[in-house]
C-alpha positions in Angstrom: -29.1 -33.8 -42.2 -29.7 -32.5 -38.7 -32.4 -29.8 -38.7 -30.3 -27.7 -36.2 -27.3 -27.3 -38.5 -28.6 -24.2 -40.3 -29.4 -22.5 -36.9 -26.0 -23.3 -35.5 -24.4 -22.1 -38.8 -26.3 -18.8 -38.6 -25.2 -18.3 -34.9 -21.6 -19.0 -35.9 -21.9 -16.6 -38.9 -23.4 -13.9 -36.6 -20.7 -14.3 -34.0 -17.9 -14.1 -36.6 -19.5 -11.0 -38.1 -19.7 -9.3 -34.7 -16.1 -10.2 -33.8 -14.9 -9.0 -37.2 -16.8 -5.7 -36.9 -15.5 -5.0 -33.4 -11.9 -5.9 -34.3 -11.7 -4.0 -37.6 -13.5 -0.8 -36.5 -10.6 0.8 -34.6 -8.3 0.1 -37.6 -10.4 1.5 -40.4 -12.4 4.0 -38.4 -11.8 7.8 -38.5 -9.2 9.1 -36.1 -10.2 12.8 -35.9 -10.9 13.5 -32.3 -12.2 16.8 -31.0 -13.9 18.0 -27.8 -17.5 17.6 -29.2 -16.9 14.0 -30.1 -15.5 13.2 -26.6 -18.4 14.8 -24.7 -21.5 12.8 -23.6 -24.3 12.8 -26.1 -27.5 14.4 -24.9 -29.2 15.7 -28.0 -27.2 18.9 -28.2 -28.2 20.0 -24.7 -25.5 20.8 -22.2 -25.2 17.9 -19.7 -26.7 18.8 -16.3 -24.8 17.8 -13.2 -26.4 14.7 -11.6 -26.2 13.5 -8.0 -23.5 11.0 -7.0 -26.1 8.2 -6.7 -27.2 8.7 -10.3 -30.4 10.7 -9.6 -34.0 9.6 -10.0 -35.9 9.0 -13.2 -39.5 10.2 -13.5 -42.1 7.5 -13.3 -43.4 8.4 -16.8 -40.3 6.7 -18.3 -41.3 3.4 -16.6 -44.9 3.8 -17.6 -44.0 4.3 -21.2 -41.8 1.3 -21.2 -44.5 -0.9 -19.6 -47.1 0.4 -22.2 -44.6 -0.5 -25.0 -44.2 -4.0 -23.6 -48.0 -4.5 -23.3 -48.6 -3.5 -26.9 -45.6 -5.5 -28.1 -46.9 -8.6 -26.5 -50.3 -8.0 -28.2 -48.5 -7.9 -31.5 -46.7 -11.2 -30.7 -50.1 -12.9 -30.0 -51.6 -11.5 -33.2 -49.1 -13.1 -35.6 -49.7 -16.8 -34.7 -53.4 -16.1 -34.7 -53.3 -14.6 -38.2 -51.3 -17.6 -39.5 -53.8 -20.2 -38.2 -57.0 -18.1 -38.6 -58.6 -20.7 -40.9 -58.0 -23.6 -38.6 -59.3 -21.8 -35.5 -62.7 -20.9 -37.0 -65.3 -18.9 -35.0 -63.8 -19.9 -31.6 -60.4 -18.3 -32.6 -62.2 -15.2 -33.9 -64.2 -14.7 -30.7 -61.2 -15.3 -28.5 -59.1 -12.7 -30.4 -62.0 -10.2 -30.3 -62.1 -10.6 -26.5 -58.3 -10.3 -26.3 -58.2 -7.1 -28.4 -61.2 -5.7 -26.5 -59.3 -6.2 -23.2 -56.2 -4.5 -24.5 -58.3 -1.7 -25.9 -60.0 -1.1 -22.5 -56.5 -0.9 -20.9 -55.4 1.5 -23.7 -58.5 3.7 -23.1 -57.9 3.7 -19.4 -54.3 4.8 -19.8 -55.3 7.4 -22.3 -58.0 8.8 -20.0 -55.7 9.0 -17.0 -53.1 10.9 -19.1 -50.5 8.2 -19.3 -49.8 9.0 -23.0 -49.2 12.7 -22.4 -45.5 13.6 -22.4 -45.0 16.8 -20.4 
């Protein structure tokens, strides 16, 4: 049996589920419309008018997103290391300590500069 058959089957199953969910939702979903449901969702705060071009976002949004990506990538590197920890030995341990130390230095720098404060 081809080793890719289960993957293709899972992709087909996911696509069928997505198509089924999107096509059945308008039929079985509630049909009680009111003004509150038709308004834009902004956490209960009245929407503020924005400029025609869409306005500008504060830089803190982008910094937070970049920090999330950095620490997400760190987690992605930790999983394979943890799985093959026995095979890597002392070399793998030292390399991971250096990697985590580097990320920790970046974290401390961002913390000291106030990049984690949400004002």
